C-alpha positions in Angstrom: 0.0 0.0 0.0 1.3 3.5 -0.9 0.3 6.7 0.8 0.1 9.3 -2.0 -1.3 12.6 -3.1 -3.0 12.1 -6.4 -2.8 15.8 -7.3 0.5 16.6 -5.5 1.1 19.8 -7.4 -1.8 21.4 -5.5 0.2 21.3 -2.3 3.2 23.5 -3.3 0.8 25.9 -5.2 -1.4 26.1 -2.1 1.6 26.8 0.2 2.8 29.6 -2.2 -0.7 31.0 -2.2 -0.9 30.8 1.6 2.4 32.6 2.1 1.4 35.3 -0.3 -1.9 35.7 1.5 -0.1 35.8 4.9 2.4 38.5 3.6 -0.5 40.6 2.3 -2.4 40.2 5.5 0.6 41.2 7.6 1.2 44.2 5.4 -2.4 45.3 5.7 -2.3 44.9 9.5 0.9 46.8 9.8 -0.5 49.6 7.7 -3.6 49.9 9.9 -1.4 50.0 13.1 1.1 52.6 12.0 1.5 55.6 14.3 0.8 58.1 11.5 -2.6 56.6 10.9 -3.6 56.9 14.5 -5.7 59.7 16.0 -3.5 62.0 18.3 -4.9 62.5 21.8 -3.2 65.0 24.1 -1.6 63.9 27.4 -2.2 60.2 26.6 1.4 59.0 26.4 1.3 57.6 29.9 -1.4 55.1 28.9 1.1 52.7 27.2 3.1 52.5 30.5 0.1 51.2 32.4 0.4 47.6 33.5 -3.2 46.8 32.6 -2.7 48.2 29.0 0.6 46.4 28.5 -1.0 43.1 29.7 -3.9 43.5 27.3 -1.6 44.4 24.4 0.5 41.3 25.1 -2.7 39.2 25.0 -3.8 41.0 21.9 -0.5 40.2 20.1 -0.5 36.7 21.4 -4.0 36.1 20.1 -3.1 37.6 16.7 -0.1 35.3 16.4 -2.1 32.2 17.4 -4.8 33.1 15.0 -2.3 33.5 12.2 -0.6 30.2 13.0 -3.9 28.3 13.1 -4.9 29.9 9.9 -1.6 28.8 8.3 -2.2 25.2 9.5 -5.8 25.3 8.2 -4.5 26.6 4.9 -2.0 23.8 4.6 -4.7 21.2 5.5 -6.9 22.7 2.7 -4.0 22.4 0.3 -3.5 18.8 1.3 -7.2 18.1 0.8 -7.1 19.7 -2.7 -4.1 17.3 -3.4 -6.4 14.3 -2.8 -4.7 12.2 -0.1 -5.2 8.5 -0.8 -3.9 5.0 -0.3 -2.8 3.5 -3.5 -2.4 -0.3 -3.8 -1.6 -2.6 -6.6 -3.7 -5.8 -6.5 -3.7 -8.9 -8.5 -7.0 -10.5 -7.7 -7.6 -14.2 -8.0 -11.0 -15.1 -9.4 -12.6 -18.1 -7.9 -13.8 -20.3 -10.7 -15.2 -23.4 -9.1 -18.5 -24.8 -10.3 -20.0 -27.5 -8.1 -23.2 -29.4 -8.8 -24.6 -31.2 -5.8 -26.3 -34.3 -7.2 -28.5 -36.1 -4.6 -30.3 -39.4 -4.7 -33.5 -38.6 -2.8 -34.8 -42.1 -2.4 -35.7 -43.0 1.1 -32.5 -44.9 1.9 -30.4 -41.8 1.2 -32.2 -39.1 3.2 -29.9 -39.2 6.3 -26.8 -38.8 4.1 -28.4 -36.1 2.0 -29.2 -34.0 5.1 -25.5 -34.2 6.2 -24.3 -33.1 2.7 -26.7 -30.2 2.6 -25.8 -29.0 6.1 -22.1 -29.1 5.3 -22.7 -26.8 2.3 -24.9 -24.5 4.4 -22.0 -24.2 6.8 -19.3 -23.3 4.2 -21.3 -21.3 1.7 -20.7 -18.1 3.6 -17.0 -18.4 2.9 -17.4 -18.7 -0.9 -16.5 -15.9 -3.2 -17.2 -16.4 -6.9 -17.9 -20.1 -6.7 -21.1 -21.2 -8.2 -23.3 -24.0 -6.8 -26.2 -25.9 -8.3 -28.5 -28.5 -6.7 -30.1 -31.4 -8.6 -32.1 -34.1 -7.0 -33.2 -37.4 -8.6 -34.8 -40.7 -8.0 -36.7 -42.1 -11.0 -36.3 -38.7 -12.8 -34.3 -35.6 -12.1 -35.3 -32.1 -10.9 -33.1 -29.0 -10.8 -33.7 -27.3 -7.5 -31.5 -24.3 -8.6 -29.0 -23.9 -11.5 -25.4 -22.8 -11.1 -25.4 -19.5 -9.2 -23.3 -17.4 -6.9 -26.3 -15.8 -5.4 -25.5 -17.1 -1.9 -28.7 -15.8 -0.4 -30.7 -17.9 -2.8 -28.4 -20.9 -2.2 -28.7 -20.6 1.5 -32.5 -20.3 1.3 -32.9 -23.3 -1.0 -30.4 -25.5 0.9 -32.3 -24.7 4.1 -35.6 -25.8 2.4 -33.8 -29.0 1.2 -32.5 -29.8 4.6 -35.8 -29.4 6.3 -37.7 -31.4 3.7 -35.3 -34.3 3.9 -35.2 -34.3 7.7 -37.2 -37.5 7.8 -35.8 -41.0 8.2 -36.3 -44.1 6.0 -37.9 -45.7 9.0 -40.5 -43.0 9.3 -41.3 -43.3 5.6 -41.6 -47.1 5.8 -43.7 -47.2 8.9 -45.6 -44.0 8.3 -44.4 -42.5 11.6 -44.2 -38.9 10.4 -46.4 -35.8 10.8 -48.5 -34.5 8.0 -46.3 -31.4 7.9 -43.1 -33.6 7.4 -44.8 -35.6 4.7 -45.9 -32.5 2.8 -42.5 -30.9 3.0 -40.9 -34.1 1.6 -43.5 -34.5 -1.1 -43.2 -30.9 -2.2 -39.4 -31.0 -2.3 -39.1 -34.3 -4.2 -41.9 -33.5 -6.6 -40.8 -34.3 -10.1 -38.4 -37.0 -9.2 -40.9 -39.9 -9.2 -43.4 -40.5 -12.1 -45.3 -43.2 -10.3 -45.0 -43.9 -6.6 -46.5 -47.4 -7.3 -44.0 -48.0 -10.1 -40.9 -50.1 -10.2 -38.3 -47.5 -11.0 -36.1 -46.0 -8.3 -32.6 -44.7 -7.8 -31.7 -44.5 -11.5 -28.2 -43.3 -10.8 -27.1 -43.3 -14.4 -29.8 -40.9 -15.5 -29.3 -38.8 -12.4 -25.6 -38.3 -13.1 -26.1 -37.6 -16.7 -28.7 -34.9 -15.9 -26.3 -33.3 -13.4 -23.6 -33.2 -16.1 -25.9 -31.1 -18.3 -26.1 -28.3 -15.7 -22.7 -26.8 -16.5 -22.7 -23.7 -18.7 -19.9 -21.4 -19.9 -18.2 -24.2 -21.8 -15.6 -21.9 -23.2 -14.5 -20.5 -19.8 -11.7 -22.0 -17.9 -13.4 -23.2 -14.7 -13.2 -26.1 -12.3 -16.3 -28.2 -12.8 -17.1 -31.0 -10.4 -20.1 -33.1 -9.5 -20.7 -34.4 -6.0 -23.0 -37.3 -6.4 -24.4 -39.2 -3.4 -26.2 -42.5 -3.8 -26.5 -46.0 -2.5 -26.6 -47.2 -6.2 -29.5 -49.5 -5.3 -31.1 -49.4 -8.8 -34.6 -50.6 -9.5 -35.9 -50.5 -13.0 -34.4 -49.5 -16.3 -32.6 -46.2 -17.0 -31.6 -44.5 -20.2 -28.0 -44.3 -19.1 -26.1 -46.9 -17.1 -23.8 -45.6 -14.4 -20.8 -46.4 -16.5 -22.2 -44.6 -19.6 -23.1 -41.5 -17.6 -19.7 -41.4 -15.9 -18.0 -41.6 -19.2 -20.2 -38.9 -20.7 -19.5 -36.5 -17.7 -15.8 -37.2 -17.8 -15.7 -36.5 -21.5 -17.0 -33.0 -20.9 -14.0 -32.3 -18.5 -16.1 -32.6 -15.4 -14.6 -34.3 -12.3 -16.7 -36.5 -10.1 -16.8 -37.4 -6.5 -18.9 -40.3 -5.5 -20.2 -40.8 -2.0 -21.7 -44.2 -1.3 -24.3 -44.2 1.4 -26.5 -47.0 2.6 -26.1 -50.7 3.3 -23.5 -52.4 1.0 -25.6 -55.6 1.2 -28.3 -53.9 -0.9 -26.5 -51.1 -2.9 -23.8 -51.7 -5.4 -20.8 -50.0 -3.8 -18.2 -51.8 -6.0 -20.0 -50.8 -9.2 -20.2 -47.2 -8.0 -16.5 -47.1 -7.1 -15.5 -48.7 -10.4 -17.5 -46.1 -12.5 -16.0 -43.2 -10.6 -12.3 -44.3 -10.6 -12.4 -45.5 -14.2 -13.2 -42.0 -15.2 -10.7 -40.1 -13.0 -13.2 -39.5 -10.2 -12.9 -40.0 -6.4 -14.9 -42.4 -4.3 -15.7 -42.6 -0.7 -17.7 -44.9 1.5 -19.7 -42.9 4.0 -20.5 -45.5 6.6 -22.1 -42.9 8.7 -23.3 -39.3 7.9 -20.6 -37.7 10.2 -18.0 -38.7 7.6 -19.5 -36.5 4.9 -18.3 -33.1 6.1 -14.7 -34.2 6.1 -15.0 -35.6 2.6 -16.5 -32.4 1.4 -13.8 -30.3 3.0 -11.1 -32.4 1.3 -12.8 -32.1 -2.1 -13.3 -28.4 -1.8 -9.7 -27.8 -1.0 -8.6 -29.7 -4.1 -11.1 -28.7 -6.7 -10.6 -24.9 -6.8 -8.9 -23.3 -9.8 -7.9 -19.6 -9.3 -7.3 -17.5 -12.4 -5.0 -14.5 -11.9 -6.7 -11.4 -13.3 -4.9 -8.3 -14.6 -3.3 -6.1 -12.1 -5.6 -3.4 -10.7 -4.6 -0.1 -9.1 -6.9 0.5 -6.2 -7.2 4.1 -4.9 -8.9 4.8 -1.6 -9.4 8.4 -0.7 -8.2 9.3 2.8 -9.4 12.9 3.4 -10.6 12.5 7.0 -7.4 13.6 8.7 -6.9 16.7 6.6 -10.6 17.6 6.8 -10.5 17.3 10.6 -7.5 19.6 10.9 -9.0 22.1 8.5 -12.3 22.2 10.4 -10.9 22.4 13.9 -8.0 24.9 13.2 -10.1 27.1 11.0 -12.9 27.3 13.6 -10.4 28.1 16.4 -8.7 30.7 14.3 -12.0 32.3 13.4 -12.9 32.3 17.1 -9.6 34.0 18.1 -10.0 36.6 15.4 -13.5 37.4 16.6 -12.2 37.7 20.2 -9.4 40.1 19.1 -11.9 42.2 17.2 -14.1 42.5 20.2 
């Protein structure tokens, strides 16, 4: 950071003008106080020898000198203000260019894990700057909750809705031990992810992953693109894309993947999930309990960022406060002294 005067030439010009004004003022004052301009009064010579008169004249001259000094300081402060005091710094900003699509399997067996993932992003979204986030949920079909955006107020609002809607366990869903309000929140949030609740299709992970891969825009921009997909890979029914086909499609578009396997390995296909991720350059984690998810997300977030150096910027921050304060205080006091002298 560099302390500078943007219009530095105003300072010497101001000082010269101030000195000229002081010289003119002094000449004018001396002209008015010359003896030949005074009115003669007979037998008044002894007045100057009086102690009270000498004391008042000393005070008078002291006040005049103080007022002149204060006026000079105020004038210098005014010249400094005219010179525009500022802090100048040269910055080379780094532009955060991370795009993250949160891709959640919202079938009943994944709800606990989904809540943990959403809560983790809620906790860290306040620290983001320039990163864009999207949320897509899927079961039999996919629904985009919100597209890639850096509107963090919107992100926070929608993630909060998602967390509250999925705060219901698979046990509650199976046995019907939930309130009408919980049920309605869950149904509203997952609306569009199931075509037929009585049908045979569920957890179609290939179609879910392929849909998430289509959410990335700005294809010509150098950005870090990643999908965080959470599923138990417990597929029921027939999908358009198999998991292997969808993973290859996503990787072919330069999108990295992080797979989080949740659920019981006895039912879901953890090995197939891991194989699809690693075969296409992705990462894979087994989340045996939801508390492991925040650590996984933190590790991924620290690795996936790409920072682009922007052109150097000269940032000028005006700093007139000190000069303005000196000008105001000293000018006011000088004016007060001048008024006292006049009285």
